[in-house]
Each structure stands twice: as C-alpha cells, then as structure tokens.
N, C-alpha and C positions, 0 to 999 in steps of 0.2 A: 185398150185403155181400161183402167180400173179407177173408180171414183169413190170418194167419201161424200156421203150426203148427210146433211143435218137439218132436220125438220123441227121447227118451233111450233108447238101446238098447246092449246088449253084442254086439259082433261081432268075431270073430277075437281073442278074449281081451283086448279093449280096449273101453272105453266111447266111444261116439260120439254126436254130436248131429246129427240130420237135420232140415233145414229145408224146409218145404213152403209154397207159396202155394195157397190154395183159393178159387176164385171161385164163390160160392154165389148170385150175383145173376143177373139177366136181362141185364146189360150186359157189355161187354168192357172190359178194363183193360190198360194198359201199366205195368210196374213196373221201377224200378231200386232197388238195395239194396246196402249194404255193411256189413260187421261191424267193430266196434271191440272192443278188448280181447282180440284173438286173434292168435296167431302166424301170419303169412302174409297174403296178400291175398285175402280172400273178398269178391268184388265181382260183383254181377249188373248187367251193363251195361244191358240192357233185356230184358224178358220180356213177351210178349203172352199174355194169358189170355182165352180165350173163356168164355162162360157155362158154368158147371158144371165147369170144368177144375180138376184137381188136379195141381200140378207140383212135383217135387223140385228145389230150387235149390242147396242146400249140404249137404255131409256134412263135419262138423268133428270130428276126434278130441278127446276131452274134455281131454287134456293140452295141447292147443293154446291153451286158454283161459287167458290170463295175468293177466287183470284182470276187473273186472265186465263181463260181456258186454253189448254194446249193439248194437241193430239200427237203422241209419239207412235210411229208405225215402222214396221219392217215387212217387206214383201218379197216373195220369191216366185218367179215365173218358171214353169217347167213344161216339158212334153214327155213323150215316151222315151226320148233319148236321155232324159235326166234333167238336171238343173240347167236353166238357160240364162240365169242372171238374177240378181237380187238388188234391193234398194231399201234404204231406211231414211227417215226424215222426221221433221216436226212441223206441225201446222198450228199457227196462232189464230184463235177464233175471237173476233172482237164483237161486242154487242151491236155496234152500229152496222156490222155486216148484214144483219138480218133485215135492215131497212134498205140497204143499198145494193146488195149483191145476190139476192135470191133469184133463182131461175126455176121455171116450171119443169117438173119431172113427170112425164107422161105415165110412167109405170106406177107412181104413187098418187097421181092426180092431185098434186099439190105443189107448192113452191118450196124449195130448199136451198140451203147453201151447198155449193158443189165444189169440191177440191180434187183435182186430178192427183192420184198417187203414182200412176204410171201411164205414160203416153207413148204412142208410136208416132214418130215423125220422120218422114222421108226414109223409112226402112230401118230406123234405129229406135231402140227403147230409150226414152229420155233418161231414166235412172240408171239402167244397166248398160246402156250404150251397146246394144246388140245389133249386129248386122242381120237384116232380114229381107229376103227377096221372095215374095209370094210365088213367083214362077218356079223357084227352085225348092219350095217346101213340099216334098213328096209325102210328108207324114199326114197331111190333112185329107180326110175323106169328104170331099165337097162335091155337091151336085154340079158345081161349075166346071169341074175337071173330069167327071166320070160319066160315061154313058150309062144311064140307068137301065137300058135295055140290052146290056152286054151279057148274053147268056153264058159266055165263057167265064165271066167273073162269078156268076152265080154257081156254076158247076164247081169251080175251084175254091169256093168259100168254105172254110172249115167252121162248122157250127159249134165247135168246142174251143174255148180259150182257157189257157192255163195262166193264172195270175201270180204264180210264184215268181218272186223277183228275179231269180236266176234265168227265167225264161224271157225276161223283158229287157235286161241290160247286159252289157258285155262283162262287166266286173262288179258283181253284187257287193264285194267287200268295200267298195268305195261309196256305197249308198247307205245312209243312216235310215233308221226305222221310219221316221216321219216322211222323209223323201220317198222311200220305197212305197209307202201307202199312197202318196199322191200320184206316183207313176202308175201304180196298179189301177187306181180309179180312172186315170186318163185313158189307159189302154182299154179298160172295160167300157167306158163311154164311147170311144171310137168304134169298138167292136159292136156295141148295141146300135149305134147310128147306121152302120153298114148292114147289119142284119135286118133292120127295119126297112132300109131302102131297097134291099134285095127281096124282101117279102118272104123270108123263111118262116116256117111254122113254129120252130122252137130252137133254143140254144142251150148249151151247158157251160157253166162258168165254174172253173176249178179254183176255189179260194182257200182250200185247206181248212184245218180246224182251228188251232191256236185259241185265242180268247174270244173269237167271234167278231172282232171289230170289222174286218173286211167283209165277212159274210153278211153282217147286218147292214153295212152301207150299200152293198150290192143289192140286197133285197129292197131297201128303202128307195134307192134310185129307180129300180125297175118298177116297183109298185106305184110310183108317181107318174109313170108314163101311161097315157090313155090307151096305147096300142097293146099293152101287156094284159093278158087275161089271168095269168096265174104264175106264182113263183113257189117252187117246191124245193125243200131241202130234206130229201128222204134217202134211205139207204140205196146205193147203186153198186152193183157188183164191180164196176170199173173204178169208182172214186170213193166208195164208202159214203160217209157223211160229209166229205170234203168238197162237195160240188153242189150247185143249185141248178135246177132246171127252170128255164123261163119260157113260158108258152105265150105266143102272140094271138091276138084276136083275129 
C-alpha cells in the first residue's frame, strides 16, 4: 500500500498543509502528482519511493488554497522484472475532513488525513488489479524464506552487481529511461539487502559513467545505511570509474 498523508499545522504564525507520500508496501513505486485549486504550481514531476519510505513532497500555505483542493496522481509499481501495473486518480480534500477524518501516524508523531493511493487486497492491487501470490514471489529476498545460516548461499553470492539495464531485463528496447532507472535501483536495493544479511565485507556496484544520476543515487542510498563504512568511486582496472566500492562496518 502507498498512502498520501496531509498534515495541517501552524508554523511561523500561519497555517500550512504538508503533503507526504508513505510507501508501506514491500514494493517500490514511482509517483507523479500535481495540485489543483491552489495558487502556484505545485507539481511533483516524478518521485521514486522504495519500500518503507516516507517522503515530504509539498508544503502549501493554507491561504494559497483558492478553491476545493484536489490532488491528481499517477503511480507505477515495479520490480526487477519491470513494470507491474499503474494507476491514476484524483482526490478531493475538504476542509471539514481535517476535523472528522484525521488518523494518528506513528512515523510523524501527529495526526493527518490519510488517502490510500494503492492498496493490496486479497492478492490484487486495487488500482492495477494485479494478481499476487506471496508464496510464488521468488524475487523477494526475505528472512522469512531464506535460511540466514546457509553457507552455500554465501559461497555462491557474487559481490559484484552490474546495473546496466541489459543485464537486468530480457528486452531493454522496451524499457524507457525512467523505468530503467527504477529497475536499476530496485535491483541494487535487493543486492544490498542480501549482502548485509550474508555479512560480506564489501561489494562492487557497476553503474557506468553517463551523467552520474545512477552513481549518485547509489552513493546516497548506501551512505544512508548505518552498516556502511565507506563508499568509493575510484579508478579500478576492471571497471575504470564506472563502478563504486561499498565497504561494510
């Protein structure tokens, strides 16, 4: 499930509305969004949210709201296999909702309006109507299904991952640039989860050169992990500058 959260708060002697996206699912999503009925252009071009992520997307002064507030959104769910479904819709936010419909959000330690943008119900995505059977999902690296003391798995684990899109999907020609980036990040996150669980000392991530978008996101994600000691992007005789070395504590 992915939720839109709206917090009404007083800041600097004025009331403002703060909008968050909260991904409480085991999947990753990309989101675009824009607001109607407000003064100014509040538009989210594209936002990638990994599993469990809470992201602030808009802060709108209450006096900017000129009409009934409406939130237009479009969402795509994906895995390393590519796109798994998409959804779009519109949410109407009424002033009285802040009095009647707020719920407490532990992660923010406050009460907010909560609007589900994508729900899983009886194995199907509400918006995309995707069949999903947890027992048949072999793409997830979960402690629930893997014996963490399996030495064979550790021996066979390759500490180098190549994130070039042709290494991750069967037909790269059918994957646009934005989707490719999301697939690459999902593959990297799963690789890191497994490396951490298996307790390896270091890994190498081949991201290529390009404009540096993937390299920078890989670095940022790794440096946010408490178990990572260092991320280096130095010359390597095998990869040149197209790979980063990540060392664990």
